[in-house]
N, C-alpha and C positions, 0 to 999 in steps of 0.2 A: 728431528721430527717435530713439527709444530701443530698444535691444536689451537684454533682461534674461536673467538665469539665477538660479534658486533652488537652494538646497542639495539634494543628492541624499540618499537614505536610506543613510547610511553603513554600515548593517548589510549591505547588498547591493552598494553601488556607491561606490567611493572616487575614481573619476575625476571631473574637472570639465570643463565645456565652454568655459570662458574662463580663460586664464592671463594674468598681467600683461604678458608679452612681446607678446601679440597685440592689446592694447588700443590701442596707437598706430596700428595699421593700421585699426582700426574708426574711430578719430577722424579719420584722413586722409580717410575717406569722408563725414565729417560725422555720424557715428553716435555716440551717447552710450551708455555701458554702465551698467546697473543690476545690482547683485548683493546678496545677503543677507549680513548680518553673519556673520563666521567662515566665509565661503564655502569657503576652502581652507586653513584653519589646520591641518587634519589632514594636509596635505601639507607642512607647514612654511612655508606662504606666508601671511604676515600680511595683515590688512586694510590696514595702512599701505602695503604694497607696491602694492596695487590703487589706493589713494587717490593715491599719488604719481604714477601714470600717468593719473589722471583719472577713475577709476571712481566712481560714486555708490553708497554703501553704505547699505542700509536695515535696520532692526532686525527686520522681519518680511516674510514672503513676500507678503502681500496688497499691500503697497506696490510691490514689484518687479513683480508681475503687472499691477497696475492702471496703472502708469506706462510699461509697455513695449508697443511695437507687435509685437515679435518676442520669443518666449521660446525660448531654445536650451538644451537639456538633453542629458544622456547617455542617460537612460532616461525612459520615460513617467512623468510625475508621478503622485502618488497622487490618488484620487478627490476628496478635499477641495480640493486645489489645481486640479485640472482644472475643478471647478465654478466657479472664479473667473475662468476665461477668458471673454472676451466676443467678440461678433461682430466679424469682420474682423481679429482677431489671427492671428498665424502661430506655429505650434509646430513646432520642428525638433529632431530627435534620432534615436536608434536606438529606434524606437517598437514594434518587433516586431509588425507588423500581422497576422501569422499567429496569434499567441497573444492579441492584444488587439483582435481584430476588432470585438467588440460595443462596447467602450469608445470606440474610435476612431470608429465609426459614429455614436455619440451626440454626440461632439465636433463632427464634421463637420456634423451636422444643425443645429448652432447657427451655421453660417457661419464656422467657424474652419478655417483652412487648415492641414493637417498634412503635413509632409514627413518621410519615414523614410529615412535615408541608407543603410541596408543594401540599398535597392532601386535604388541608382545603376546605370545601364547601364555595361557595361565597354567604354567608348570612350576614345580618347586624351584628349579634352577633359575628361573626368571624373577623370583619374588623380590630380590634386592634391586631389580631394575624397574619394577612395576610403578610407572609414573601415575597411572590411573588410580591406583590404591593410595599412594602417598598424598596425592593432591585431593582426592575425594574425601579422605579422612578429615583434612582441614576444612573442606567445604561444608561437610556435614556439621562440624562443630560450629563454624561461623554462622551458618544459617539459623541454628537454634539461638545463638547469642543475639543476633540481629532481630529475630522474631520476638524474643522476650523483651527487647528494648522498645518495641512498638506496642506491646501488650500493656494495657493500662491497669492490670491487676497484679497482685503478688503471685509468684509461681508455686511455692510450697504451701502445704497446709499450715496454718498458724492458729494456735489456740491461745486466746487472750481472755482477760476478765470481761472484756466488752463483747466477746463472742468469738466464733470460729470462722476463719477464712478457708474455704475449700481449695484444695490443690488444683492447679490448672490441668486440663486434659489435652494431651498432644497426640496427634495422629501423624505417623510417618508413612508416606506412600513410597514404597520401594525400599527393600531391605538389603541393598548392596552395601558396599563399603561406606558410602556417604550416609546411607540410611541407618546403618548400625552405629556409626559414630554419633549421629543425631539422637538416637535412642539413648545411648550411654550418657550423652551430655544433658539431655532433658531429665533423665532419671537422677543424675547427680544434683541437679538443681531443684529436685523435689516434685517434679510433675508426675502425673499418672500418664503412662505412655501406651498407646496402641500402635500397631504396625500392620501393614498389609503388603503382600507381594505375590506375584503369580507363581513364584517358585516355592513349592512346599518345603524344599530343603531349608528354606530360611526360617521356618518355624522354630526350630531348636535354637538357632542363634539369637533370634528375637527374645525368646523366653529366658535364655541364659543371661541376658542383660536386664531382665526385669520387665520387659514389655509384654503386652497381651496381643497375641497374633490373631488377626481377623482373616479367616480363610473362606474362600469360595471353592466348594467341592468341584473337582473336574477330573475327567478321565484323560484329558489331554496332557501331552508332555510339553511343558511350558518353559523349558530351559535348554539352551544350546549346549553343544559339547564343550564349548569354552567357558560355560558357567554364566552366560548372560541370559537375560529374559528374552523370550520370543514374542512375536505378535500373537494375540489371542483371537479366538473365534468370536462371532457375533453373539452366540449363546453365552459364552463366558463373560463377555462385556456386560450383557444385560444383568446377569446375576451379580456381578461386581458392583454395578451402578446401584442396584437395589440395596445391597449391603452398606455401601458407602453413604448413600443418602440418609439412611436411618441412623448411621453412626455419627454423621456430621452434625446432627441436631444437638449433640451434647459435647462437641469438640470446641476447644478454645483456639488452638493453634495447629495448623497443618504444615508439614514440611514435605514438599514434593521432590523426589529424587529419581523418578523412573525414566530411564533412557534406553534406547535401542541403538547400538553402534551403527553409524552411517545413515540413520533414518530420522525423520521428524519425530519428536517426542510424542508419545501417545497422550491424547487428551483424556484424563481420568476424572478430574474434578470439573463437572459441567455446571453451566450457569444455574440450572434448576436445583442443583445440589447446594450451591452457594446461597440460593434463596432461603434455604431452611436453616442456615447457620446463624448463630447469635450475633447481634450487633456487637462490635468491638473485638470480634475474632480476627485472627491473622493467618494469612496463607503466604508462605515463602516458597517460591518455585525455583529450585535449583536447575530445572530443565529449561529455563526461560530462553537461553541462547539457541536452543533447538526447537523453539516453538511453544514450549511450556506444557506442563501437565494440567494446568488450570485453563479453562476456556477464556478467562478474562485477563490473563497475564499479559503485561506489556513490558518489554525489556527495558531495564533501567528507569522504570516509572513506578511510582506508588499509586496504585489504583484504589479508590475508596468506593466500594459498591455497597450501598445500604449500611454503611458503618463497618463493613468487612474490609480490612486492609489486605491488598494483594500486591506482592512485590517479587522481583527477580532481577538480579544483576547479570549483565552479559558475562562478567568474569568476577565472581565473588572473591577469588584468590588475590585480586588486586588490593583487597583489604587486609590481607595477611602476607604481603610479598616477601618479607624476610624469612619467615618460617617456611613458606612454600619454596623459595629459592634454595634454602639449605637442603631440603629433602630432594628437590629436583636435581640439584648439582650432584648429589650422591648417586641417584638413580642413573644419571648420564655417565658418570665415571665407571660405575659397575658394568654398564653396557659396553663402554669403550674398551674395558679390560678384556671383554669377551671377543672383541675384534682384533686385539693387539697380540702379536706373537712376541713374547718377551725375549726369546733367544735370538730371533732374527731382527728384533727392534723395528718391526714393520707391521702394517695392518694387513691381516689375512682374512678374506671374505670366504669362509667355508660354508657353502650353501647347503651342505649336509647337516649343519647345525640348525636345529629347528628355530632357535631364537633369531639367528641371522636371516634365515630363509623367510620367516613369517613377517619380519619387520621391514625387509627390503621392499621398497615400492617398485613394482615391475610394470 
């Protein structure tokens, strides 16, 4: 039984789905690994390292796809490679079913089973497979580091004989996994951290990390059953805007992390709010690829608006591809274990299993 993975389009994606460390675990299940030549050389991982642990390396993608029962990827392969998939094969990755609805419908019509891991239910059993959490953790960390690199002042408070330098004030918009890691990272570096989120349940988590929670009182339920933020009413938005505009007058750095699965990111930091920010402030928008939480965000561009720097990468994890790949490879392996019948040495799609049912694209 073979599991394969082909090279990603490096222009958009530098992460890989299989790392040498995880191959021994696949082999312990009786699974063989097929990859393309130079699969991870851009990460400093040679083909020899993969061969040493038993991977089969092929010179072209056609061989990997034709010889593999399961194809595991980071992103949905291009149309040319998708056309090579055959009946009863399994495709696993972050397939973005909201944006790739038509492509996936065509693949599924050929009796190819597709699993998109961003659809994983938030249950205890799925935590080891949770790619959103593992990747968001790194994104939250990197957003803070990059923002601090653009900020022209010291971050922690410093007391010297020449005088005192005040600590930088950081606002985290959205206290999900990325936001909480951003809070922890900013605190470790000596910043004063504030955070806001529509989910009141986040308050305790923010405060446990040393952040100060900014809350808009509301009688609405603003959290889905899966633990994600919901879209809010016009009245809530107005109250939130008033609170943020007043807060932003004293904030040095803003990290935006608010996303709604399958929808355009909500615009939270509006132009008139940026108008009141101090010159030399920084906004890092992790929601840039889905439209951005800041009204002035432009993907992969550094915007200078009256001295306020606004930035957002299409894929910030391309800046941490080795760490991100290591975590993603483990998430994928754990998911695959849930599909694999160890006794029969075959893949079994039990649709009564919530993990399998929710992640299968139908």
